[in-house]
VEXDO-497198 format. One record per residue (C-alpha): x, y, z. Coordinates in steps of 0.2 Angstrom, whole numbers. Layout:
BEGIN
{xx X, yy Y, zz Z}
...
This chain:
BEGIN
{xx 308, yy -372, zz 89}
{xx 318, yy -384, zz 99}
{xx 312, yy -384, zz 117}
{xx 324, yy -396, zz 125}
{xx 341, yy -387, zz 125}
{xx 356, yy -391, zz 136}
{xx 353, yy -381, zz 151}
{xx 373, yy -374, zz 151}
{xx 370, yy -370, zz 132}
{xx 356, yy -360, zz 136}
{xx 358, yy -352, zz 152}
{xx 370, yy -337, zz 155}
{xx 375, yy -327, zz 171}
{xx 357, yy -317, zz 171}
{xx 352, yy -325, zz 187}
{xx 346, yy -341, zz 180}
{xx 337, yy -332, zz 164}
{xx 338, yy -341, zz 148}
{xx 350, yy -335, zz 137}
{xx 337, yy -336, zz 122}
{xx 325, yy -325, zz 132}
{xx 339, yy -313, zz 133}
{xx 342, yy -311, zz 116}
{xx 323, yy -310, zz 112}
{xx 322, yy -296, zz 125}
{xx 337, yy -287, zz 118}
{xx 330, yy -289, zz 101}
{xx 312, yy -283, zz 106}
{xx 320, yy -268, zz 114}
{xx 330, yy -264, zz 98}
{xx 314, yy -264, zz 88}
{xx 304, yy -252, zz 100}
{xx 319, yy -240, zz 102}
{xx 320, yy -239, zz 82}
{xx 338, yy -246, zz 82}
{xx 346, yy -254, zz 69}
{xx 354, yy -270, zz 75}
{xx 350, yy -287, zz 69}
{xx 333, yy -293, zz 70}
{xx 329, yy -311, zz 74}
{xx 323, yy -317, zz 58}
{xx 306, yy -325, zz 55}
{xx 305, yy -343, zz 60}
{xx 322, yy -343, zz 66}
{xx 326, yy -354, zz 82}
{xx 332, yy -340, zz 96}
{xx 336, yy -354, zz 107}
{xx 344, yy -366, zz 94}
{xx 362, yy -371, zz 98}
{xx 368, yy -368, zz 82}
{xx 364, yy -349, zz 83}
{xx 381, yy -340, zz 82}
{xx 389, yy -336, zz 100}
{xx 385, yy -319, zz 106}
{xx 393, yy -310, zz 120}
{xx 387, yy -310, zz 137}
{xx 374, yy -295, zz 137}
{xx 379, yy -292, zz 156}
{xx 396, yy -289, zz 152}
{xx 394, yy -279, zz 138}
{xx 380, yy -267, zz 145}
{xx 392, yy -265, zz 160}
{xx 407, yy -260, zz 149}
{xx 395, yy -249, zz 139}
{xx 389, yy -241, zz 155}
{xx 407, yy -237, zz 162}
{xx 413, yy -230, zz 146}
{xx 398, yy -219, zz 146}
{xx 400, yy -213, zz 163}
{xx 418, yy -210, zz 160}
{xx 413, yy -198, zz 147}
{xx 401, yy -189, zz 156}
{xx 411, yy -186, zz 170}
{xx 426, yy -180, zz 158}
{xx 414, yy -169, zz 150}
{xx 408, yy -161, zz 167}
{xx 427, yy -158, zz 172}
{xx 430, yy -150, zz 155}
{xx 442, yy -166, zz 150}
{xx 444, yy -173, zz 135}
{xx 450, yy -190, zz 128}
{xx 466, yy -192, zz 118}
{xx 457, yy -189, zz 102}
{xx 448, yy -174, zz 109}
{xx 465, yy -165, zz 112}
{xx 469, yy -161, zz 94}
{xx 450, yy -155, zz 92}
{xx 449, yy -142, zz 108}
{xx 450, yy -128, zz 98}
{xx 438, yy -131, zz 86}
{xx 426, yy -135, zz 102}
{xx 428, yy -119, zz 108}
{xx 422, yy -111, zz 91}
{xx 404, yy -106, zz 94}
{xx 390, yy -113, zz 82}
{xx 382, yy -102, zz 71}
{xx 364, yy -97, zz 68}
{xx 362, yy -110, zz 55}
{xx 368, yy -125, zz 65}
{xx 355, yy -119, zz 79}
{xx 341, yy -118, zz 66}
{xx 346, yy -134, zz 59}
{xx 346, yy -144, zz 77}
{xx 328, yy -135, zz 81}
{xx 321, yy -142, zz 65}
{xx 328, yy -159, zz 68}
{xx 319, yy -159, zz 85}
{xx 304, yy -151, zz 79}
{xx 303, yy -167, zz 66}
{xx 308, yy -178, zz 80}
{xx 293, yy -171, zz 90}
{xx 280, yy -172, zz 76}
{xx 285, yy -190, zz 71}
{xx 282, yy -194, zz 89}
{xx 266, yy -186, zz 89}
{xx 260, yy -197, zz 75}
{xx 256, yy -215, zz 78}
{xx 248, yy -224, zz 62}
{xx 232, yy -232, zz 62}
{xx 238, yy -245, zz 52}
{xx 253, yy -257, zz 56}
{xx 262, yy -273, zz 48}
{xx 262, yy -288, zz 62}
{xx 281, yy -294, zz 61}
{xx 279, yy -313, zz 56}
{xx 274, yy -325, zz 68}
{xx 287, yy -339, zz 73}
{xx 283, yy -355, zz 66}
{xx 286, yy -364, zz 83}
{xx 281, yy -355, zz 98}
{xx 292, yy -352, zz 116}
{xx 285, yy -364, zz 129}
{xx 272, yy -360, zz 140}
{xx 284, yy -354, zz 155}
{xx 295, yy -345, zz 143}
{xx 281, yy -335, zz 136}
{xx 273, yy -331, zz 153}
{xx 291, yy -325, zz 159}
{xx 292, yy -314, zz 143}
{xx 276, yy -306, zz 149}
{xx 281, yy -304, zz 167}
{xx 296, yy -295, zz 160}
{xx 285, yy -285, zz 151}
{xx 293, yy -289, zz 133}
{xx 274, yy -290, zz 125}
{xx 278, yy -289, zz 108}
{xx 287, yy -305, zz 107}
{xx 276, yy -313, zz 121}
{xx 261, yy -309, zz 109}
{xx 269, yy -316, zz 94}
{xx 272, yy -332, zz 103}
{xx 255, yy -333, zz 109}
{xx 249, yy -331, zz 91}
{xx 259, yy -344, zz 86}
{xx 253, yy -355, zz 99}
{xx 236, yy -350, zz 95}
{xx 240, yy -356, zz 77}
{xx 246, yy -374, zz 82}
{xx 230, yy -374, zz 92}
{xx 218, yy -371, zz 77}
{xx 228, yy -382, zz 66}
{xx 226, yy -397, zz 79}
{xx 208, yy -392, zz 81}
{xx 206, yy -394, zz 62}
{xx 216, yy -409, zz 58}
{xx 207, yy -420, zz 71}
{xx 202, yy -417, zz 88}
{xx 194, yy -434, zz 91}
{xx 212, yy -444, zz 92}
{xx 219, yy -432, zz 105}
{xx 207, yy -422, zz 114}
{xx 215, yy -421, zz 131}
{xx 232, yy -413, zz 121}
{xx 220, yy -401, zz 114}
{xx 210, yy -397, zz 130}
{xx 227, yy -393, zz 137}
{xx 234, yy -384, zz 125}
{xx 218, yy -373, zz 126}
{xx 221, yy -371, zz 145}
{xx 236, yy -366, zz 141}
{xx 231, yy -353, zz 128}
{xx 218, yy -345, zz 142}
{xx 231, yy -344, zz 157}
{xx 242, yy -335, zz 147}
{xx 231, yy -323, zz 138}
{xx 223, yy -319, zz 154}
{xx 241, yy -315, zz 161}
{xx 244, yy -305, zz 145}
{xx 228, yy -295, zz 148}
{xx 231, yy -294, zz 166}
{xx 247, yy -285, zz 162}
{xx 240, yy -275, zz 149}
{xx 227, yy -269, zz 161}
{xx 241, yy -264, zz 174}
{xx 251, yy -255, zz 161}
{xx 235, yy -244, zz 156}
{xx 230, yy -241, zz 173}
{xx 248, yy -234, zz 179}
{xx 251, yy -226, zz 162}
{xx 245, yy -209, zz 167}
{xx 254, yy -210, zz 185}
{xx 271, yy -217, zz 178}
{xx 271, yy -209, zz 162}
{xx 289, yy -212, zz 158}
{xx 290, yy -230, zz 164}
{xx 275, yy -234, zz 152}
{xx 275, yy -223, zz 137}
{xx 285, yy -236, zz 126}
{xx 276, yy -251, zz 133}
{xx 260, yy -242, zz 127}
{xx 264, yy -243, zz 109}
{xx 265, yy -263, zz 111}
{xx 249, yy -264, zz 121}
{xx 239, yy -253, zz 107}
{xx 245, yy -264, zz 94}
{xx 241, yy -281, zz 105}
{xx 222, yy -274, zz 106}
{xx 220, yy -270, zz 89}
{xx 227, yy -287, zz 83}
{xx 217, yy -295, zz 95}
{xx 201, yy -286, zz 91}
{xx 204, yy -291, zz 74}
{xx 205, yy -310, zz 78}
{xx 190, yy -308, zz 91}
{xx 181, yy -321, zz 80}
{xx 195, yy -334, zz 78}
{xx 196, yy -350, zz 90}
{xx 209, yy -351, zz 106}
{xx 207, yy -331, zz 110}
{xx 201, yy -324, zz 125}
{xx 183, yy -320, zz 129}
{xx 177, yy -304, zz 130}
{xx 182, yy -287, zz 121}
{xx 199, yy -279, zz 123}
{xx 194, yy -263, zz 120}
{xx 182, yy -264, zz 133}
{xx 195, yy -271, zz 146}
{xx 207, yy -256, zz 140}
{xx 191, yy -244, zz 144}
{xx 189, yy -252, zz 160}
{xx 208, yy -251, zz 164}
{xx 206, yy -232, zz 160}
{xx 192, yy -230, zz 173}
{xx 203, yy -239, zz 186}
{xx 218, yy -228, zz 184}
{xx 205, yy -214, zz 185}
{xx 197, yy -221, zz 201}
{xx 214, yy -222, zz 208}
{xx 218, yy -204, zz 203}
{xx 203, yy -198, zz 212}
{xx 203, yy -209, zz 227}
{xx 222, yy -202, zz 230}
{xx 217, yy -183, zz 232}
{xx 216, yy -177, zz 250}
{xx 200, yy -179, zz 260}
{xx 200, yy -174, zz 278}
{xx 189, yy -178, zz 292}
{xx 176, yy -165, zz 297}
{xx 185, yy -165, zz 315}
{xx 202, yy -161, zz 306}
{xx 195, yy -146, zz 295}
{xx 180, yy -138, zz 297}
{xx 182, yy -133, zz 277}
{xx 185, yy -151, zz 273}
{xx 174, yy -152, zz 258}
{xx 178, yy -136, zz 250}
{xx 197, yy -141, zz 252}
{xx 194, yy -157, zz 243}
{xx 184, yy -152, zz 229}
{xx 198, yy -138, zz 225}
{xx 211, yy -152, zz 226}
{xx 200, yy -163, zz 214}
{xx 197, yy -150, zz 201}
{xx 216, yy -147, zz 201}
{xx 220, yy -167, zz 199}
{xx 207, yy -168, zz 185}
{xx 214, yy -153, zz 175}
{xx 232, yy -159, zz 177}
{xx 229, yy -177, zz 173}
{xx 220, yy -172, zz 157}
{xx 233, yy -160, zz 153}
{xx 246, yy -175, zz 153}
{xx 234, yy -186, zz 142}
{xx 232, yy -172, zz 131}
{xx 250, yy -168, zz 130}
{xx 260, yy -185, zz 131}
{xx 248, yy -201, zz 133}
{xx 237, yy -200, zz 117}
{xx 253, yy -201, zz 108}
{xx 256, yy -218, zz 113}
{xx 240, yy -225, zz 104}
{xx 233, yy -224, zz 86}
{xx 218, yy -212, zz 83}
{xx 205, yy -224, zz 84}
{xx 207, yy -227, zz 103}
{xx 201, yy -208, zz 105}
{xx 212, yy -207, zz 120}
{xx 208, yy -190, zz 126}
{xx 189, yy -193, zz 124}
{xx 191, yy -210, zz 133}
{xx 199, yy -200, zz 149}
{xx 187, yy -186, zz 148}
{xx 172, yy -197, zz 150}
{xx 179, yy -209, zz 163}
{xx 182, yy -193, zz 173}
{xx 162, yy -188, zz 171}
{xx 158, yy -206, zz 177}
{xx 171, yy -209, zz 191}
{xx 170, yy -190, zz 199}
{xx 151, yy -193, zz 197}
{xx 151, yy -207, zz 208}
{xx 164, yy -199, zz 220}
{xx 152, yy -183, zz 222}
{xx 138, yy -195, zz 227}
{xx 148, yy -203, zz 240}
{xx 153, yy -185, zz 246}
{xx 134, yy -180, zz 247}
{xx 132, yy -194, zz 261}
{xx 144, yy -186, zz 271}
{xx 139, yy -167, zz 269}
{xx 126, yy -163, zz 282}
{xx 130, yy -144, zz 286}
{xx 124, yy -131, zz 274}
{xx 141, yy -124, zz 270}
{xx 146, yy -141, zz 264}
{xx 130, yy -144, zz 254}
{xx 132, yy -127, zz 246}
{xx 150, yy -129, zz 241}
{xx 147, yy -147, zz 233}
{xx 131, yy -140, zz 224}
{xx 140, yy -125, zz 217}
{xx 155, yy -137, zz 211}
{xx 144, yy -149, zz 202}
{xx 133, yy -136, zz 193}
{xx 145, yy -121, zz 189}
{xx 164, yy -127, zz 193}
{xx 167, yy -142, zz 186}
{xx 161, yy -137, zz 169}
{xx 171, yy -119, zz 170}
{xx 187, yy -113, zz 164}
{xx 194, yy -120, zz 182}
{xx 193, yy -138, zz 177}
{xx 185, yy -144, zz 161}
{xx 184, yy -129, zz 152}
{xx 203, yy -126, zz 156}
{xx 211, yy -116, zz 140}
{xx 225, yy -129, zz 142}
{xx 213, yy -142, zz 137}
{xx 207, yy -132, zz 122}
{xx 203, yy -136, zz 108}
{xx 200, yy -154, zz 112}
{xx 187, yy -153, zz 125}
{xx 176, yy -145, zz 111}
{xx 171, yy -161, zz 104}
{xx 168, yy -169, zz 121}
{xx 154, yy -166, zz 134}
{xx 161, yy -159, zz 151}
{xx 145, yy -166, zz 162}
{xx 146, yy -176, zz 177}
{xx 138, yy -193, zz 176}
{xx 125, yy -192, zz 190}
{xx 111, yy -202, zz 194}
{xx 94, yy -196, zz 187}
{xx 87, yy -191, zz 204}
{xx 104, yy -185, zz 212}
{xx 103, yy -167, zz 209}
{xx 83, yy -164, zz 214}
{xx 88, yy -176, zz 230}
{xx 104, yy -164, zz 234}
{xx 93, yy -147, zz 231}
{xx 81, yy -155, zz 244}
{xx 92, yy -157, zz 256}
{xx 100, yy -141, zz 254}
{xx 84, yy -131, zz 256}
{xx 81, yy -142, zz 272}
{xx 97, yy -137, zz 278}
{xx 92, yy -119, zz 274}
{xx 76, yy -121, zz 285}
{xx 86, yy -129, zz 299}
{xx 99, yy -116, zz 299}
{xx 87, yy -102, zz 299}
{xx 76, yy -109, zz 314}
{xx 93, yy -112, zz 323}
{xx 96, yy -94, zz 321}
{xx 78, yy -88, zz 327}
{xx 80, yy -99, zz 341}
{xx 96, yy -89, zz 345}
{xx 88, yy -73, zz 344}
{xx 74, yy -79, zz 356}
{xx 87, yy -84, zz 367}
{xx 96, yy -68, zz 366}
{xx 79, yy -59, zz 369}
{xx 79, yy -69, zz 385}
{xx 95, yy -67, zz 392}
{xx 97, yy -47, zz 388}
{xx 80, yy -41, zz 391}
{xx 64, yy -52, zz 398}
{xx 76, yy -61, zz 412}
{xx 82, yy -45, zz 420}
{xx 66, yy -35, zz 415}
{xx 79, yy -22, zz 405}
{xx 68, yy -10, zz 395}
{xx 70, yy -9, zz 375}
{xx 83, yy 3, zz 367}
{xx 77, yy 19, zz 360}
{xx 83, yy 27, zz 345}
{xx 78, yy 45, zz 340}
{xx 64, yy 42, zz 352}
{xx 58, yy 25, zz 345}
{xx 59, yy 10, zz 352}
{xx 71, yy 1, zz 341}
{xx 79, yy -17, zz 340}
{xx 93, yy -24, zz 328}
{xx 83, yy -39, zz 325}
{xx 77, yy -35, zz 308}
{xx 95, yy -31, zz 303}
{xx 100, yy -49, zz 310}
{xx 86, yy -58, zz 301}
{xx 88, yy -49, zz 285}
{xx 107, yy -51, zz 284}
{xx 105, yy -69, zz 288}
{xx 91, yy -71, zz 274}
{xx 101, yy -60, zz 261}
{xx 117, yy -70, zz 263}
{xx 108, yy -86, zz 259}
{xx 98, yy -82, zz 245}
{xx 113, yy -72, zz 237}
{xx 124, yy -87, zz 237}
{xx 110, yy -98, zz 230}
{xx 108, yy -85, zz 216}
{xx 127, yy -89, zz 213}
{xx 122, yy -108, zz 209}
{xx 105, yy -106, zz 199}
{xx 89, yy -98, zz 198}
{xx 79, yy -114, zz 202}
{xx 88, yy -117, zz 218}
{xx 86, yy -98, zz 222}
{xx 68, yy -99, zz 220}
{xx 66, yy -115, zz 230}
{xx 77, yy -106, zz 245}
{xx 67, yy -92, zz 245}
{xx 52, yy -103, zz 249}
{xx 60, yy -110, zz 264}
{xx 66, yy -93, zz 269}
{xx 46, yy -87, zz 268}
{xx 40, yy -104, zz 278}
{xx 54, yy -101, zz 293}
{xx 49, yy -81, zz 293}
{xx 31, yy -85, zz 293}
{xx 32, yy -97, zz 310}
{xx 45, yy -86, zz 318}
{xx 32, yy -73, zz 324}
{xx 21, yy -86, zz 332}
{xx 36, yy -94, zz 341}
{xx 43, yy -77, zz 347}
{xx 25, yy -72, zz 353}
{xx 23, yy -90, zz 362}
{xx 39, yy -86, zz 371}
{xx 37, yy -69, zz 376}
{xx 20, yy -74, zz 384}
{xx 27, yy -87, zz 393}
{xx 41, yy -77, zz 399}
{xx 32, yy -58, zz 401}
{xx 15, yy -61, zz 403}
{xx 16, yy -58, zz 422}
{xx 21, yy -40, zz 417}
{xx 4, yy -37, zz 411}
{xx -1, yy -21, zz 411}
{xx 15, yy -14, zz 417}
{xx 22, yy 0, zz 407}
{xx 37, yy -13, zz 402}
{xx 26, yy -24, zz 394}
{xx 19, yy -13, zz 382}
{xx 36, yy -6, zz 378}
{xx 41, yy -23, zz 373}
{xx 25, yy -25, zz 364}
{xx 28, yy -9, zz 355}
{xx 47, yy -13, zz 350}
{xx 41, yy -31, zz 343}
{xx 26, yy -23, zz 331}
{xx 40, yy -9, zz 325}
{xx 53, yy -25, zz 321}
{xx 39, yy -32, zz 311}
{xx 36, yy -16, zz 302}
{xx 54, yy -13, zz 299}
{xx 53, yy -30, zz 292}
{xx 38, yy -26, zz 280}
{xx 49, yy -11, zz 275}
{xx 63, yy -19, zz 272}
{xx 55, yy -31, zz 259}
{xx 47, yy -16, zz 250}
{xx 60, yy -5, zz 251}
{xx 74, yy 2, zz 238}
{xx 89, yy -8, zz 234}
{xx 102, yy -4, zz 247}
{xx 92, yy 0, zz 260}
{xx 96, yy -7, zz 278}
{xx 88, yy -24, zz 280}
{xx 82, yy -26, zz 263}
{xx 85, yy -45, zz 256}
{xx 89, yy -39, zz 239}
{xx 80, yy -51, zz 227}
{xx 68, yy -60, zz 239}
{xx 53, yy -52, zz 237}
{xx 50, yy -52, zz 218}
{xx 31, yy -50, zz 221}
{xx 24, yy -33, zz 214}
{xx 8, yy -23, zz 220}
{xx -7, yy -28, zz 208}
{xx -22, yy -19, zz 212}
{xx -27, yy -25, zz 230}
{xx -16, yy -41, zz 229}
{xx -3, yy -43, zz 241}
{xx 15, yy -49, zz 240}
{xx 20, yy -66, zz 250}
{xx 31, yy -54, zz 262}
{xx 17, yy -41, zz 266}
{xx 5, yy -57, zz 269}
{xx 18, yy -65, zz 280}
{xx 24, yy -51, zz 290}
{xx 9, yy -40, zz 291}
{xx -2, yy -53, zz 299}
{xx 8, yy -55, zz 315}
{xx 10, yy -37, zz 318}
{xx -8, yy -35, zz 317}
{xx -11, yy -48, zz 330}
{xx 3, yy -40, zz 341}
{xx -6, yy -24, zz 338}
{xx -23, yy -31, zz 345}
{xx -14, yy -39, zz 359}
{xx -6, yy -21, zz 364}
{xx -25, yy -13, zz 363}
{xx -32, yy -28, zz 374}
{xx -16, yy -26, zz 387}
{xx -20, yy -7, zz 390}
{xx -6, yy 3, zz 396}
{xx 4, yy 16, zz 386}
{xx -2, yy 29, zz 373}
{xx 1, yy 26, zz 354}
{xx 3, yy 38, zz 340}
{xx 0, yy 30, zz 323}
{xx -3, yy 13, zz 318}
{xx 3, yy -2, zz 307}
{xx -5, yy 4, zz 292}
{xx 6, yy 8, zz 278}
{xx 22, yy 2, zz 288}
{xx 22, yy 16, zz 301}
{xx 33, yy 14, zz 316}
{xx 25, yy 13, zz 334}
{xx 34, yy 25, zz 347}
{xx 31, yy 29, zz 365}
{xx 26, yy 46, zz 372}
């Protein structure tokens, strides 16, 4: 192909774009759209002055556009052309059901043809003489990928032929051609990666380009062992581009700061699940049609989301510190990601049956997250107990207010508050998994075991001066009743006030005590001994069997 052509003969009105390249672009678009226009013959010099002159594409395109726009305006205004005036009565005749059925069948055939992309393909004939390096690079920039790749293959063939003939005679020229090949192949791969990365964000723009991208990748994989190509697997580069596109999707999901929204993580995870499902729906419905079956596009995107979202939740774990946020993250990872709301969505079936929906997490991630959650449970429960003690001081100890009575019993809402708190934590953990529930129960037991000691120490510090006054005795009886109520709540029937259902799974076996009995009865016995030592006030009944003490 002659590369030295007269500037005036090779350049039109297209802003300095060579006329040959415009023809190449036009022919490539005709082939991509399946048109029946004339193709450039193999080996023909598209830039040769001997080629028959063609009308300016800008003028032709502009005229066609005006004609189509005029026809559209006439149709919208219910006006016809001169040809249509005599045909208006026929235009008013309604189409029969047979015509509608034929149109539906044609549309269905077109859709089926579009869904099927053959695995095999026929490579168009490679030009005998490639375009110049600048022209090939321009084709890549203009995304005329098929023609750019064919000329790259022609340039690569020239390089291989010169390398076989005698590389010693012109090593500099050979090195220069190899450098040009590497630069052009690098530009082509970057363009391919960009198209793949944005393919799901801009499906209408990249739908046609993906067909050419898939064929380029197939051909380059087939020629991987030949000299002059680019190092590295094209299929692997395609998978990395898919990951980049998925990573951009995940990064685009709204993520507020804690100061902006207290439920920032729950909101973000909800939006993230929706984005994942919608993106995979689009891959399944449209994107995979632009690739041959060997690419396994849907599976590639499912696996990519498993990797990228797994990395993303690792970053979210670093930000999550509060109990509710850690619970939301655990629940989303263990339950929601694989549920019908996201990966198990009916809109992704039956394709998901052949792929794993699990997140790709580090081996120690879930154990570490569970540990962090259990620590947060203990801290949250400890803070609740501190608030209870503070309220006791403000409501009773500070002003010397006597305890409340109910049915002549010294009662206190403390047991109900404690059991409500514990039951809420344990019930929420049961919805995640049994393993977490058992660990949370253990954490709650530890804090409950320490709480009577802290209450006793604070009570002594605040109220020891009252001994042996009647008020001090009433306080003692009240707290003994509280611990007895906690003990009864642990062993009481389901639905009884203050019982944390599912918390105490221990059963009596001979003289063996459950964990709750050993935890709560010991502090109650100690308080009973303190009461006896302090004197003041008479008792009826004792702690045995969970009986409630009352004041005469």
